[in-house]
N, C-alpha and C positions, 0 to 999 in steps of 0.2 A: 187699576192702578197697580205697582209696585210697590211692595212696601219695605223696609230694611228694618229689622229689630236686631238692637243691642242686645246682646245678655246669653248668657248658659246655662239657667239654671229652672227651677220647676216653675216658676212664675213666668219665668219669657214663653215655657211650651204655654202654658194657660193662656197669655197673651196670643201667643200666635193660633195656637187652637181655636181662640174664642175670634181673632179675624178673620181666619181662613172661611168663618161661616156665613164672610160678608160679599153678597153678590157682588160688590163693588171692589173688591180686591182681588189680584188676579196671582200675580207672583209674590211671593214674601221670601224675601233672604234673611239669613239670621247667622250674626257674627259675634262668639264663635260658633253657639249652637251646641248642641247635644244629639248623642244618639236617638232622644226620639226625637226632637224635634226636623231632625234631618226627613225625619218620614212625611211631612208636610213645608220643609221650605225647604232653601239651596241654601248650605251653610259654606262656609270659608272661614277656616281659622287663624284669623284675626281676631288681636286680645281688645279687650271692651275700652282700654285706655290707650289703644295704637291710635291717639288719633290723625296722625296722619295718613297712616293704611286706610283705615276708615274715610276720609275725603276722599281716599284716591279710588276706593271701591265707588264711591258715589259718582266720581266722575268718570269711571268707565259703565256705568247701569244709568245712562239717563233717563229710562223709566220709569225710578224709582220716585215717588211724588209725597211717599211721607218714609219719615226716620222715627222709629220709637224704640226712646234711652228708657232703658227698664234700671239697670243695678246704679246702686247710689254711689260707686265712685266716680264714673263717669260724668254724672250728674254735678256732683260734688267741685268736678275740675273742670267743669264749665264747655262742654261736648255742646252741647245746645248752643250758647253763646258762639262758636266755631261754627256749627251748621251753618245758624240764620245767619252769620257774619258772608256767610260764602254762598248764600242764595239756598240754602235747603232749608225746606218744612221739616219742623220735629216738634216731637211730641213730648214733653216731657219741662220742669223749669227750671230758667238758667240759673248761673251759678249766686247770684244774690240771692235767688227766693232759695235755692234748693243747701244753704245756710242755715236754715231751721233742722235739718238733720244732723247737716256736718260737724255742726258745735250746738253741743249739748247747754253748753254754756251760754249762750246767744241764745236759744230757745227759750230756756229758764228765765233767763233777765226778760226776755223777749212777754213773757207772761204774767212776770212779776208791772211790767211798764205799765202794762195793759188790764192790769185785773182778771189774768185768765186763773179759774183755781189750776192749782199744781203745789204737791206737796214742800213744803218748807225745805229751803236748801242751801248753802255756800259752797262758793269758786274758790277753788285752789291752785294756782300753778308754784307755789314753793312749797316744798317737801314736808318741812319740819313744821312751818304753820300748819298743815294737814294732819301731822302725825298730833300734833299738839290740839290740836280741836277734837279728834277721833276719842282722843282718850279721855275727854269731859262728857260724853254725848248716851243717852242713855239708848239702850241696842232692844230689837236688831236696829241698823240702821243701812243704808244702798251707796255703797262705793262704783262710779261710771266714771270709764275714760268719754276723757270732751267730744272724742272725734269719731269716726265709725270704724268701727272692732268687729266687722261681720254676725252682730248680734249675741256678740257673749260679752262687752265690755261694760257689763252691769254685774257687779260682783255685791249678794245680798249677806251681811256681817253678822252674827251671833254675839260677837262678844269684839273685846275690844283688841284682842290678840290676831282673830279674824281681819281687823279694820285696818291694824298698824301691818298684816301680809299685803292687802290688796292697796295700800298705797303705795307700799313700796314695789310690788309687782308689777304696778301700772306706770307709776312716777319712774321708779329708777333702774327696774330689771325691766323695763322699757318691753309688758310682754304686749301691748300692745301698738310699739313702735310709736311712731310722732302721733298717734290719734289720746297718747297718754300725759301730755305733756300739760295739761291741763285737768285738773278734776273735778266732778260735782259731786259734794257726799248730801245725802235727802236722808229726809226723813223714812222710816219706812211704815208703808199704811198696809193692813188689814184690809182685803175687799176684793170684790168679783172682777177679773178683769174682762173688757169688751173692747175690740177692734173696731174703729167707723171709720173704710177708706170713703174717700170723696172725692169726685171730679171739681175741679176749680177751674173756673178763666180768668182769677182776677176781679173780676165785678157778680158773679153767680158760682156759689156751691152748693152743689148735690149732693148729701148723702148717701154712699152704695148702703147696702143690705148689713147687717152687721153681722160679726163673727165674732168666736173666742179662738186665740191662740193659745198652744200650749208648748212654754218654752225650757219647762228641763227635761234631762235627759230620759229619767226614768219617771215609773209608774209613782201617782200620789205626790209630784211635783216633790219629787227628789232629785239629787244630783245635780250636777253644772247644769248653765243656763248655756243651748243650744243655738243653733237661727232658726229654729223653730220644728217641733216633734210631729205637729197634726193640730188641724182644725176645724169647727164644726160652725157652719151658717142657716140660720140666724140663730142671734143669743137669746134665749128665753127669758134672762133678767133684762133684758133692755124694751124696757116698755114701749109703744108710742108716748105716753105721758115723760118718760124719761127721755126720749130722746128728741122733743121737745124744746124741751128744755138744755138737753147739751148742745141743741143745733142754733139757741139764742144768746147763750152763756160764753160758748166752749167755741164751738166751729164759726159763725159768722164772725164775732168778734177776732181768729183768728187770722181769716182774710183781710180782716179790715184793716187791723196792726200789720201786719205784713203791707199794706197799703198806703199804711202812714210812712211806714220805714223805709220807703222807696225802695221795697223789695217785693211788687203786684204775682203774686202766684200763679202758673197756669200749666197743668198738670192734675197729677193724684197726689192729694195731701193725706197724707194716714194721721189720724188719733189713735193712740194707746192709751187709754180710759183707764181708772180703776173708780169702784163704786164701793163705798157702803153706805153707814146710817146717816152718815155727815155729807154726804153728796158727791158729786160726780169731779175726779179731778186731772188733771193730763198728766201721765207720766212719762209722754215721749211724745213726737212727730215723725216720721216718717215721708219721705220729699220724692214717693214711688207706691206703688203698689206692694204691699206688703208682701213677706216669701213665710209659710204658706199660705195664709189669707184668700190670694190668688186666688188658689186652688180650689176652696170651697165657695167664693162670691162671685168669680167670673162664671161657672155653669149655672147659676142661679139668673144672669143679664138676660132678660130677653130683646132688649132695645139692642139695635148692631153696635157691636164696638168702632167700629170703624167711623159712624156716625157722629159719635158721641166726641172721640179724637178729635176730629175735626170741628166740628163746635167750640172745646176748649180754644184750639189755638185762636177762632176766626171772635170769640168771645161772642157766641149765640148759643150757648149754654142754655140759656133763659130758652130759647126757641124750641128745646127738643125735650120732649117728655121720655124720661128713663124708666121703663117695667121690669119687673123682677116677677120671676115665676115665684108660686107659693107654694113654694117645698123644701126641704132640708135638706143641707149637704154635710159630709165629712171626708178629710181626708185623714191619712194615716200616712207617713212620713215612715219611709225605711231605710233603715241607716246602716253603716259600716260597721262591725265593731270596731268598741275605742273610743268611736266619734262622741264627744268635739275633739278628743286630746288627739294620742296617734292611731292609725291606722292603716291598715293593707287595700289596698285596690287592683284592679285586675282579675277580680274572680267574675268567672261567667254568672251570668241572669238568668235562670232557668224560669218562663211565663208561662205558665200551663194553660187549661182551657178556661181562660178568665172570662166570665159574663159579658156578653155586649153592650151593655149602658154602663161597663164600670169606666174610668176615666182612669187612666196610667201619667202623669205629666212626668217627663225625665228632669232627674237633674243632674246629678254625675254620674251620667250611662258615655260610652263610646263604643263605637263600633269596631270589632278589630278580628280579622280573619273570618267575617260572618259570623261571628256570634255578637250578641249585646254583652258587655261587661262594665265592671265597677267602676265608676274614678271620682271620687270623690265620699265628702262625708255625710253626705244627703243624696241620697240613690234613686227612689221612686216617690214621688206620692201618690198614691192610690185614692179614688175618688169616687162616691155614690152619691146619687140624687134619687130620695122617693120622698115619697110623699110627708114622713115626719120623719124627727131624729132619727128615734129607736129601729125604724125600719132602713133607714140609709147607713145607719154604726153597725145594724147585723149586716147588712151585704157587703159592705167595705172588708170586715175582718172576715167573714166568709171566704171571700174571694182572694184576703193574702195568705188563705191557706194554701194557691196554688202558684204561688210565687218565691223563690228563691235561692240564696246564694249563700257564699261560706261569709260566714259573722253578723248573716241577718241580724237586725233589732230593729226593733222597736215597740211602742207604748203600748199597751192593753187597754187603756182607761181614756180614750181619749171619748167624747159624747159622753161619758158615763158622769165626769165629772163638770159638773156643769159651773166650774168657777176659774 
């Protein structure tokens, strides 16, 4: 079967790589793709939000039997609904279900209604009320844009002035556009963060192997939040006992809550968790594969990803056994200098004699005049899979030394700091 993949980042490259291993997958198309994806898929420069052109592309390629919608924006705007209405088979949640990520206020109120543990919060759509509220809080606190903001709409505020600035930037200056018309102000909780991706068909939900993401741009979790600077899997702090508790108190109740709300979820449901002595709470939901968590989780998957996706669509996930390698993986993101703020693109990427078992997942790259060049903030994800975390970390950092481009930046502590 031919497959169409929607997206252009490192997550999509990892998905394409995993699907390519399936004997049931013939040809993969990707819209719009990137410089790495085009090595394993046929790419065409059609944007992820250009729904009419996507439909036309499917009409022109009748052998495509499955469309995988990976990014948050087209999911939130209902691309899966449109595909299904036109008779196409699609993997990913519909618009109603994707709202669990598209609106943080919806997600927080859902957790409150169904007693799913989450940090205390208030929701505001009035600037002056929000300012009055943050002036009377204990610090630090967290200010979040309600909508989608490329992973950058969460601001940790250590003092009142920080919070006032954050509220102004989001609601008045519209730093994140319409995503900031409403905000969530949340208590700040210290603890260890863990990402749990799950396959969910609306009746059955199965967790993937755990992972830990690193959002801050600099070592020791300093600097601004980014879309992700690296990840490792599995998380050593996420024990089987904790996993069982989370499944029964958070994961399964979330699927059931979405069903109760008339928003059955079919696709990948992501749980961003915070763990401390008080227990485990949900910081956020995503309605798709996380990035860069996908780049460490999928390399550990033994079961055919294509089979899993088909089972999810057909609500037969209970009939498939999902197996994982008993190994560890580490992914380091190489970014353009200046990311996540202003940065320059178009620089030549030089890749030396990288070891054969090192995976290079392209994010912001493009081919130009025969050269591979930078074309985004996050450029490459370098992933190693080894017997344990220490060996995976050592391998990935040794191979990064063989890659360079102008302004290249990356964190040096991924997999060392296990929280």
